[in-house]
C-alpha positions in Angstrom: 30.8 -51.8 -0.3 27.2 -50.9 -0.7 27.5 -48.4 2.1 30.5 -46.8 0.5 28.5 -46.4 -2.7 25.6 -44.8 -0.9 28.0 -42.5 1.0 29.7 -41.5 -2.2 26.3 -40.7 -3.8 25.3 -38.6 -0.8 28.6 -36.8 -0.8 28.2 -36.1 -4.5 24.7 -34.7 -4.0 25.9 -32.6 -1.0 28.8 -31.3 -3.1 26.3 -30.3 -5.9 24.1 -28.4 -3.4 27.2 -26.7 -1.8 28.4 -25.7 -5.3 25.0 -24.2 -6.2 24.9 -22.3 -2.9 28.4 -21.1 -3.4 27.5 -19.8 -6.9 24.5 -17.9 -5.4 26.7 -16.5 -2.6 29.3 -15.3 -5.2 26.6 -13.7 -7.3 25.2 -11.9 -4.2 28.6 -10.8 -3.1 29.3 -9.4 -6.6 26.0 -7.6 -6.7 26.6 -6.2 -3.2 30.1 -4.9 -4.2 28.6 -3.3 -7.3 25.9 -1.6 -5.1 28.6 -0.4 -2.7 30.6 1.1 -5.5 27.6 2.9 -6.9 26.7 4.2 -3.4 30.3 5.4 -2.9 30.1 7.2 -6.3 26.8 8.8 -5.4 28.2 10.0 -2.1 31.3 11.4 -3.8 29.1 13.3 -6.3 26.8 14.5 -3.6 29.8 15.8 -1.6 31.1 17.6 -4.7 27.7 19.3 -5.2 27.5 20.2 -1.5 30.9 21.8 -1.6 29.9 23.8 -4.7 26.7 24.9 -3.1 28.5 25.9 0.1 30.9 28.1 -1.9 27.8 29.8 -3.5 26.1 30.2 -0.1 29.3 31.9 1.2 28.8 34.6 -1.5 25.2 35.4 -0.4 24.5 38.7 1.2 21.7 40.0 3.3 20.5 42.2 0.3 20.0 39.0 -1.8 17.6 37.6 0.8 15.8 40.9 1.2 15.3 41.1 -2.6 13.9 37.6 -2.8 11.5 38.4 0.0 9.9 41.1 -2.1 9.0 38.7 -4.9 5.2 38.4 -5.3 5.4 35.4 -7.7 8.8 33.8 -7.6 10.0 31.7 -10.5 9.8 27.9 -10.2 13.6 27.8 -9.8 13.4 30.2 -6.9 10.6 28.2 -5.3 12.6 25.0 -5.7 15.7 26.5 -4.0 13.5 28.0 -1.2 11.9 24.6 -0.7 15.3 23.1 -0.2 16.3 25.8 2.2 13.1 25.4 4.2 13.5 21.6 4.3 17.1 21.9 5.5 16.3 24.5 8.1 12.9 23.2 9.2 14.2 22.3 12.7 15.1 25.9 13.2 11.6 26.9 12.0 10.0 24.5 14.5 12.2 25.6 17.4 11.1 29.2 16.7 7.5 28.1 17.1 6.8 28.0 13.3 5.4 25.4 11.0 5.0 24.7 7.4 2.4 27.0 5.9 -0.3 25.2 4.0 -2.3 27.1 1.4 -5.6 26.0 -0.1 -6.1 26.7 -3.7 -8.9 25.4 -5.8 -10.0 23.0 -3.1 -6.6 21.3 -2.8 -4.1 21.9 -0.1 -0.5 22.5 -0.9 2.7 23.3 1.1 3.8 26.9 0.6 7.5 26.8 1.2 8.0 30.3 -0.1 5.6 31.9 2.4 7.0 29.7 5.2 10.5 31.0 4.4 9.3 34.6 4.2 7.5 34.3 7.6 10.0 32.3 9.6 13.4 32.7 7.9 13.5 35.8 5.7 12.0 37.9 8.5 15.6 38.0 9.8 17.7 38.0 6.6 21.0 38.1 8.5 19.9 35.3 10.8 18.9 33.2 7.8 22.3 33.8 6.2 24.0 32.8 9.4 21.9 29.6 9.6 22.7 28.7 6.0 26.4 29.4 6.5 26.6 27.5 9.7 24.8 24.5 8.1 28.1 23.7 6.4 29.7 23.0 9.7 26.9 20.5 10.5 27.1 18.9 7.1 30.7 17.8 7.3 
């Protein structure tokens, strides 16, 4: 009888531990599902933006790139877009023997994406257009 009582106590303690672990597992599963849903939503939004961007890229013409190349001091928005283009097409720049141009201003070094783009991508506006338009094939 005493053994049965001890066994029942151990079983009760084990059941409590199992219940606690189950509660933790359920909480973790709920959090994981929430994160998965958020990730799926982020991917959906990113794909929508990518599709919008690709439609705009399809409208670009050689003359647009030639015009941008003439800018001496591009706006921050142009610089941001060019930075994105360079980052996306950096493998092509490297394959062509290029590298990211670093400028030194006021004693600090900074990446110059605009000059990099002018030197390695905009030097052939039609080629740059082709690379940008073909990127959509790789993206999907």
